[in-house]
N, C-alpha and C positions, 0 to 999 in steps of 0.2 A: 211559791216554790213547788218544784216537782220532786217527789221522792221516787227514785228509780230503784226498784227492788229486783234482785237477781238471786235465784237459787242455783248456786254454782256446783257443778259436778266435779270440780277439781279444786285443790287447795289454793291455787293461784290462777287468775284469769289472764289470757293473752294480753300483752301490752297494746297490741294493735286494736283489740276490741275495746279496751278502756279508753284509748286515745280517740277512737272514732266517736264514742259517746261525748267526750269532752269537747271535741272539735265541732260537733254538729248540733248539740242540744240547744244552745243559744240563750238559755235563761238560767236564773239561779236554781240550783238543784243540789240534791244530796244523793250519794250512791250507797245503797245498803246491800251488801253482799252477804248472803247466808251460805256459809261453807257447808256443803252437804256431800263432801268427797267421801265420807265414810258411811253415807246413807243413814245418818242418825235420825232424819226426819222424812216424813212423806212430804210431797211438794205442798200439800195443804197446810201442814204444820210450818214448813219453812216460810211460806208466804205470810202466814199469820204472825210469825216472828218479825218479818219485815214491816208489816203494818204497825205492830206494837212499837217499833223503833222509829217510825216515820214521823215527820213534823210537817210535811208538805200539804198544800191544799189539794194536790192531785197526786195520785199514786200510779206509777207506771211499772207494770210487771213485764219483764222481757226475758227471752231465752238468752243463754250465754253463747250462742253461735249465730248472731245476726250482725249486720253492718248497715248503718243508716246512709242513705244516699241524699236525703233531704236536709239542707241546711236550716238551722233554726226550727227544727221540728217541735221542740218544746214550746216555743212561742206560738206556733200554729195550734198546738193542743190547747194552750191557755185561751187563745182567742175563740176557738170553737166552743169550749166550755162556758166562757163568759157571755157568749151571745145567746145561749140557750140554757137557762137554769134548770130545765126539766131533763137535761141530758146527763146521764150518769156514767156511761161507759163507751169507749172508743176503741175500735180495732182496725186492722188492715185486711181482714178476711172474715167472712161470716155468712149467715143464712137468714132468710126471712121466715123460715119455718123450721121447727124442731118437733119430730114425732115423739109420741110416748114410747114407742119401741126404741130400744137402744140402737144408736146410730151415730156416725160421725157427722160433723156439721155439714160436710159436703154431700151427704147422702140425701139429696133433695133434687128436684128438677133444676135444670141449668138456669132457668129464668128466676129462680129463688136465691141464687148465689150472688154474693157481692165480694169481689176480690181485687186487691191491688198489692201485689207482692212479687218479688223475684226469688225463685228457688234455684239453688245450686246443688246438683247431685252428679257425682262421677264426672266432674270437670265440665258439666253442661249447664248453661244458664237458661232458665225458662221464665219469662215474665207472664204472669197471669193478671189480666185486667178485664173485669167483666161486671156488668150490673149497674153502672152509674148513669147511663144515658146522658142527660144534661145536668146532672147534679154532682156536687163534690162530696156530699155526705148523704148516705142512704141508710134509712132505719132498718135494723135487723133485730132478731131475738137472741142470737147466739153468735159469739165471735171466737176465732181461733186463738189459742193460748200463746202464740209466738210473740204477740204484742197486745197488751191490754192496759189501757189508760183509763183510770176511774177517778171520779170525784170523791175525795176523802169523806167518809161518813161513818159515824160511830156504830151504825147498825150493819155495816158491811164487814164480813169476815168469811174465811173459808171453813168448811165443815171439818174440824180436826179429827172427827171420829172416822173419817175416810182415810185409810192408810194406804193410799195408792199414788201412782204417778201419772194417772190419766184422769180426765174429766174435770179438772180444776177450772177450765174455761166454762164448762156447763154450769158448775157450781157458782162462779162469779156472775155469770150472765143472769141466772135465775135470782140470785141475791139482789141485784139491782132492779130487776123487773118487779120483784115482790114488794118493793117499797116505792114503786111508782115512777122509776126513772126510765128514760129511753136509752136505747143502745144504737150506735151507728157504726158503719164502716166508712172510712174516709179515703179519698184518693189524693189528699194533699200531703201525705207522708208516705215515702217509699223506702223500703228496706229490703235487704237480701237475707234470706234464710239459708244457712249453709248445710242444711240437712232436710230430709223429708220425714214426715210423721209415719209411724208404722202401725197398721191395724193388725197386730199379731195376737198371740194367745194371751199375753198380759193385758192387752187392750180389751179383749173379749171378757176376761175375768173381771176386769175393772168395770166394764160397762154393765155387767150383770149386777154388781154390787151397787153401782150408781142408780140403776133402775129402781131398786128397792127404796132408795133414799128420796129420789126426785120424781117418781112416777105420778104423784098427785099434783105436781106443778106443771105437768105436761099433758097434752101437746101445747105448743106456743106458735103463734104466727103473727105477723104484722097486719093489723087491721083485718080486713076481709079479702086478703089477697088470694085466698083459695076457697073454693066451695067445699062443702062437706064430702062430696063425692071425690073431689081431687085429693083432699087430705087422706081419705080412706085408701086411695090408690097408693099414696106414698107410704102409709102405715103398713099396707100389705107387702109392698116391695121390701121395705126395711125389715119387716118381720120375718119373711122367708130368708132374707140374706143373713139375718142374725141366727136363725135356726141352723143354717149351714156352718156358721162360725162356731156355734156351740157343739155341733157334731164333731168338728175338727179337733176340739180339745176334750172330746168324750164326756161332755155334760149332757148326757142323753135325756135325763129327766127334765131338765130345764128346756132343752130343745123341744121336747114333746109339748110342754106347756105353752111355749111361744107359738108352736105350730097350731095348736088348738085355737089360740087367739086369732091367728092369721086366717084359719079356716072359716071362722065366723064372719070375718070381714069380707072374704071372697071365696065362697064354697066351691065355685066352679073354676078350677085352674089346673093345668097340667103340672104345675109346680108341686101340688100336693102329692101326686103319685111319685114324683122324683124324690121328695123328702121321705115318704114312707118306705120306698125301696131302700134308701140309704139307711133309714132307721132299722129296718129289719136285718139288713146286711150287718150293721154294727152290732146288733143283738146276737147274731149267730157267730160272730168272730170271737 
């Protein structure tokens, strides 16, 4: 059985959304809806409630604004899990590398991204398909939270101490990695996401808190896909990018600390002058 867990932003979910799940899942399942319309829980707490209520051998955490295109996607999930007992987590988008520096999963080289999803924004549809070559299932270290299917395990739960609405996908990915499971992105399940993620001020503040919790578990990458030099290059790019985001929300002290880390990675860069100019300007305002 698959336990489908949803943290709902509204008291009731659209009937079309629920019917789509029923019409496409194709296997025995239970639907666990955590009503979070009054923001009583962080998403970490809501998902933990879902896990506690679940009885399925597999847990599927999904957003409340998706539509499945694939028929019998639940059967496909079960088949993939049953063929590889070392597999712990399946997504439809993710990355083969995650820097220690706070960053989104897509903040990586294009050849490290693995994606199979349709996005809808402002009445425009965009299909993203990349990173599979001749494989249906590609190993990654981090998946996107829009769809996360995991093997039920007593040691897997979300960090309830984190009172945020971002980073739960990083939390879950690290949890499975730490107990020795693999993570993959599959192209055998296609869904449409009716919104786009926002890397806004809330995301930046959450990323800063998540860094303190998970920094010792990072960086992560699949095998030896990157050299140390290549990984440092990504760390530097993400570090300077995060400095800019911190400056935007006036976290000047934190921005300076991350800039120092980035400086020691790559002392010679014009980006340092750009940051210092911004920092001094912000100090004088």
